[in-house]
N, C-alpha and C positions, 0 to 999 in steps of 0.2 A: 202462784202456780209454779211448780218446779218440775221440769222434765226428769224422767229417770236417767240414770247414768248410761243406759244402753243407747240413748239418743246420740251419744258421742260417736258411736260407730258410724252412723249415717252422716255425721259432720265431716268425717274423713272421706274425701272424694275417692280415695283408692278403694273403698269398699265396693264401688260400682264395678271394679274389675272382677271381683268375685262373682258378680251377677252376669257379666257379659263375656267371661272367658269360656270358650267352647269346651275346654277341658273339664269344666265343672257342670256341664249340662245335666249330668246324672244326679246332681244334688236336688233338682227341681222336678216337679210334676209337669206334664205337657201343658196344663193350664197356666202354671207359673211361668214356664218358659215363654209362652205366648204373651203374657202380660209384660214380662221383662223386655221382650223384643219390641213391644209397642211403646214402652214408656222410659226405658233406661238407655242413655246414649253409650255407645261403645267407649270403654275407658281402659287406659293402661297406665301403670306407673312408668315414668320416664326413666329409661336406663338403656344402655347398650345391650340389646337382647333380641331374641327371636320370639315371635308370637303369631297368633292367628287373627286374621280379619276376613270375615265373610268366607270362611272355609279355606283360605289360602295362607300358607306360611309366608311371613314377611319379616324383614329386618326392620325393627320398629323405628329407629332413628332415620334411616334412609327413606322409609315409607312416609313418615311424617314430614320430613324435609321436602320430599318431592311433591307431596299433595297438600300443601299448606291451606289451600282453599277449602278443605274438608274438615279442618281441625282447629281447636283452640288449646292453649296451654294454661294451666292454673295451678296455684299452690295446693298441695294436698290438704292443708289444715289452715285455712284463712277464711275471711269473710269480707263483706263490703265491696266486692269486686276488685280487691287489691291483687296486683300481680298477674292479672289475666291478659293474655295476648291472643287476639282473634286473628287467625291465619289470613282470611280474606282482606283484612284491614291493615296487614303488615306488608312491608316490602320484603323482598328476598333477604336483604341484609338484616332487617329487623327480626325476621323469623329465625334466621340462623343464630342471631344473638340471643333470642329468647330460648332456643333449644340448648345453647351452651349454658345459660343460666339455669334452666330446668335440670340439666344433667348434674350440675353442681349442687343442687338443692333437693327439696322433696316436692316434686311436681307430678301432675298427671296430664296426660293428653286425652282429650275427649273429642268424639265426632260432633260436629256442629249440628244443632237442632234448629229447624225453622220455627221461629216464634211467630204467633199470629200478630198482625197489626190491625188495630181498629181505631176509628175516630172517636175522640172524646172532647167535650167542651172543657177548655182549660181557662181558669180565671186568674187575673192579676189586677194590679191597681188601676190599669188603664181600661179594663173591660174583659172581654173573653173572646175566644175563637176556637173553632174546631181544629184539632191537631191529630195527625196520625201517630199513634204511640204503640210501642211494643207492649204486649200483655203477658203477664206471668201469673198464673193462678196456683195458689198454694193451699191445699186442704189442711184443716185441723183434724187430727185423728185422736179419738178418745176410745180406748178399749177396742181398737181394731175397726172403728167405724168413723166415717167422715161426718163432722158436725159443724160445718161452716168452712169458710176459706178466707184467705187474705189475697187481694188482687193488687199486684204491683204494676206500675206503668212507667215507661221511660222512652225518651227519644232515642236512646242508644240500645243496641242489642244486649248490653250488659245491664240487665234490669235489676237495679238494686237501689234501695232508698238511700243508703249511705253514700252512694256514688252520684246522687242528685235526682233519683227517680221520685215517684210519688205513689200514693195508694188511692184506691177507690173502693166503694162498697160492693158487697156481694149479696145478692138476694135470691131466694128460691121462690118462684112464682107458681102457684097452683091454679089450675083452671085452663081456660082457653088462651093459648099463646101462639100468635102467628097462624091462626086458623086450625091449630091442633088443640086437643084436649089432653089433660093429664098434667104431670109434674115436669117442670122445666127449670133449669138454672139460668139465671141472667145476671150480668154485671150491671150495676147501676151506672148509667152513662153520665157520671159527674166526677170530675177530678177536683179534689179539694186543694186549694193553693196552687202555686205555680210549679209546674213540672220543669225542672232545669235540664238543659241538654248538656 
Protein backbone atom coordinates (compact mmCIF):
# COMPACT_ATOMS: atom_id res chain seq x y z
CA UNK A 1 0.00 0.00 0.00
CA UNK A 2 1.41 3.39 -0.98
CA UNK A 3 0.13 6.73 0.28
CA UNK A 4 -0.52 9.45 -2.30
CA UNK A 5 2.02 12.26 -2.58
CA UNK A 6 -0.40 14.69 -0.92
CA UNK A 7 0.31 12.91 2.39
CA UNK A 8 3.72 14.61 2.40
CA UNK A 9 1.96 17.91 3.20
CA UNK A 10 0.71 16.50 6.50
CA UNK A 11 4.21 15.15 7.24
CA UNK A 12 5.45 18.74 7.34
CA UNK A 13 4.57 20.01 10.81
CA UNK A 14 4.44 23.59 9.52
CA UNK A 15 1.21 22.69 7.72
CA UNK A 16 -0.51 22.96 11.09
CA UNK A 17 0.27 26.68 11.13
CA UNK A 18 -2.04 27.11 8.15
CA UNK A 19 -4.81 25.50 10.19
CA UNK A 20 -4.22 27.40 13.45
CA UNK A 21 -3.32 30.88 12.14
CA UNK A 22 -6.17 33.27 12.93
CA UNK A 23 -5.44 35.18 9.72
CA UNK A 24 -6.65 32.16 7.73
CA UNK A 25 -9.90 31.53 9.61
CA UNK A 26 -11.94 32.54 6.57
CA UNK A 27 -10.50 29.55 4.68
CA UNK A 28 -12.67 27.23 6.77
CA UNK A 29 -16.33 26.74 7.58
CA UNK A 30 -17.52 27.21 11.19
CA UNK A 31 -17.69 23.43 11.57
CA UNK A 32 -14.14 23.02 10.28
CA UNK A 33 -12.85 25.77 12.57
CA UNK A 34 -14.47 24.03 15.55
CA UNK A 35 -12.87 20.70 14.58
CA UNK A 36 -9.47 22.37 14.18
CA UNK A 37 -9.77 24.03 17.59
CA UNK A 38 -10.54 20.65 19.19
CA UNK A 39 -7.85 18.60 17.48
CA UNK A 40 -4.92 20.65 16.14
CA UNK A 41 -2.34 22.18 18.49
CA UNK A 42 -1.38 25.83 17.92
CA UNK A 43 1.70 25.71 15.68
CA UNK A 44 4.14 28.26 14.25
CA UNK A 45 7.35 28.10 12.20
CA UNK A 46 10.19 29.22 14.44
CA UNK A 47 11.50 32.62 13.34
CA UNK A 48 11.98 36.13 14.68
CA UNK A 49 8.45 37.31 13.91
CA UNK A 50 5.16 38.62 15.21
CA UNK A 51 2.11 36.38 15.31
CA UNK A 52 -1.18 35.89 17.10
CA UNK A 53 -1.97 33.54 19.95
CA UNK A 54 -5.44 33.39 21.44
CA UNK A 55 -6.37 36.70 19.87
CA UNK A 56 -3.30 38.60 21.10
CA UNK A 57 -0.32 39.87 19.12
CA UNK A 58 2.92 38.33 20.42
CA UNK A 59 6.60 38.39 19.62
CA UNK A 60 6.99 34.68 18.89
CA UNK A 61 10.49 34.04 20.25
CA UNK A 62 10.05 36.15 23.39
CA UNK A 63 6.66 34.51 24.03
CA UNK A 64 7.99 30.97 23.59
CA UNK A 65 11.08 31.70 25.71
CA UNK A 66 9.00 33.15 28.53
CA UNK A 67 6.35 30.40 28.57
CA UNK A 68 8.37 27.23 27.95
CA UNK A 69 6.04 25.11 30.13
CA UNK A 70 3.37 25.50 27.44
CA UNK A 71 5.39 24.51 24.36
CA UNK A 72 7.59 22.01 22.58
CA UNK A 73 10.04 22.48 19.71
CA UNK A 74 10.36 19.93 16.91
CA UNK A 75 11.91 19.69 13.44
CA UNK A 76 9.50 20.56 10.64
CA UNK A 77 10.36 17.45 8.63
CA UNK A 78 11.56 14.54 10.74
CA UNK A 79 10.18 11.44 12.44
CA UNK A 80 10.87 9.03 15.27
CA UNK A 81 10.86 11.71 17.98
CA UNK A 82 14.20 13.09 16.77
CA UNK A 83 15.10 16.62 17.78
CA UNK A 84 12.07 17.25 20.01
CA UNK A 85 12.51 19.41 23.10
CA UNK A 86 9.69 19.49 25.65
CA UNK A 87 9.60 22.85 27.41
CA UNK A 88 8.44 21.54 30.81
CA UNK A 89 11.25 18.95 30.84
CA UNK A 90 13.99 21.41 29.88
CA UNK A 91 15.89 23.82 32.09
CA UNK A 92 15.90 27.48 31.16
CA UNK A 93 19.39 27.07 29.66
CA UNK A 94 18.38 23.95 27.69
CA UNK A 95 15.29 25.72 26.38
CA UNK A 96 17.33 28.75 25.27
CA UNK A 97 19.77 26.42 23.52
CA UNK A 98 16.88 24.62 21.77
CA UNK A 99 15.46 27.96 20.58
CA UNK A 100 18.84 28.97 19.12
CA UNK A 101 19.04 25.62 17.31
CA UNK A 102 15.46 26.00 16.05
CA UNK A 103 16.16 29.51 14.73
CA UNK A 104 19.15 28.18 12.80
CA UNK A 105 17.21 25.26 11.32
CA UNK A 106 13.73 24.35 10.09
CA UNK A 107 11.64 23.95 13.24
CA UNK A 108 8.14 24.54 14.55
CA UNK A 109 6.91 25.40 18.00
CA UNK A 110 3.69 23.74 19.14
CA UNK A 111 1.43 24.15 22.11
CA UNK A 112 1.66 21.13 24.40
CA UNK A 113 -1.26 18.72 24.36
CA UNK A 114 -2.21 16.64 27.40
CA UNK A 115 -1.99 13.00 26.38
CA UNK A 116 -4.16 10.46 28.18
CA UNK A 117 -2.44 8.04 30.53
CA UNK A 118 -3.91 4.57 31.06
CA UNK A 119 -2.73 1.40 32.78
CA UNK A 120 -1.73 -1.53 30.59
CA UNK A 121 -0.30 -4.95 31.42
CA UNK A 122 3.26 -5.03 30.10
CA UNK A 123 5.04 -8.36 29.64
CA UNK A 124 8.75 -9.21 29.69
CA UNK A 125 10.93 -12.28 30.37
CA UNK A 126 10.40 -11.99 34.13
CA UNK A 127 6.59 -11.72 34.09
CA UNK A 128 4.22 -8.82 33.78
CA UNK A 129 2.93 -5.79 35.64
CA UNK A 130 0.49 -2.96 35.14
CA UNK A 131 2.18 0.24 34.03
CA UNK A 132 0.83 3.74 33.45
CA UNK A 133 1.56 4.60 29.81
CA UNK A 134 0.88 7.56 27.56
CA UNK A 135 -1.60 6.65 24.81
CA UNK A 136 -1.65 8.00 21.24
CA UNK A 137 -4.43 6.81 18.90
CA UNK A 138 -3.86 7.23 15.15
CA UNK A 139 -6.79 6.49 12.80
CA UNK A 140 -6.32 4.98 9.35
CA UNK A 141 -8.24 7.00 6.77
CA UNK A 142 -9.40 5.55 3.47
CA UNK A 143 -11.39 7.75 1.10
CA UNK A 144 -12.18 10.20 3.88
CA UNK A 145 -13.40 7.67 6.45
CA UNK A 146 -11.73 6.04 9.44
CA UNK A 147 -11.32 2.27 9.04
CA UNK A 148 -9.29 1.32 12.08
CA UNK A 149 -6.47 2.76 14.11
CA UNK A 150 -2.98 2.18 15.45
CA UNK A 151 -2.52 2.74 19.18
CA UNK A 152 0.97 3.65 20.39
CA UNK A 153 2.06 3.44 24.03
CA UNK A 154 5.05 4.89 25.84
CA UNK A 155 6.37 5.71 29.29
CA UNK A 156 7.44 9.06 27.82
CA UNK A 157 5.19 11.86 26.50
CA UNK A 158 7.11 11.53 23.21
CA UNK A 159 4.98 8.58 22.12
CA UNK A 160 6.91 6.98 19.32
CA UNK A 161 7.81 3.37 18.54
CA UNK A 162 11.21 4.38 17.10
CA UNK A 163 12.00 6.11 20.41
CA UNK A 164 11.27 2.98 22.43
CA UNK A 165 7.47 2.95 22.69
CA UNK A 166 5.20 0.05 21.82
CA UNK A 167 1.87 -0.71 20.19
CA UNK A 168 -1.34 -2.37 21.25
CA UNK A 169 -4.49 -3.50 19.47
CA UNK A 170 -7.56 -1.38 18.72
CA UNK A 171 -11.00 -2.97 18.62
CA UNK A 172 -14.52 -1.72 17.98
CA UNK A 173 -17.00 -3.37 20.32
CA UNK A 174 -20.66 -3.43 19.37
CA UNK A 175 -23.39 -4.03 21.93
CA UNK A 176 -23.56 -3.31 25.64
CA UNK A 177 -20.42 -1.63 26.94
CA UNK A 178 -20.18 -0.36 30.49
CA UNK A 179 -23.96 -0.43 30.92
CA UNK A 180 -24.54 1.36 27.60
CA UNK A 181 -25.73 -0.03 24.33
CA UNK A 182 -24.56 0.86 20.87
CA UNK A 183 -21.17 1.09 19.25
CA UNK A 184 -18.08 1.96 21.24
CA UNK A 185 -14.38 1.98 20.52
CA UNK A 186 -12.04 0.21 22.92
CA UNK A 187 -8.30 -0.37 23.07
CA UNK A 188 -7.29 -3.89 23.88
CA UNK A 189 -5.66 -3.83 27.28
CA UNK A 190 -2.58 -5.79 26.26
CA UNK A 191 0.83 -4.44 25.33
CA UNK A 192 2.91 -6.83 23.22
CA UNK A 193 6.54 -7.05 24.27
CA UNK A 194 8.39 -4.78 26.61
CA UNK A 195 7.64 -1.08 26.44
CA UNK A 196 10.94 0.69 26.96
CA UNK A 197 11.24 3.94 28.82
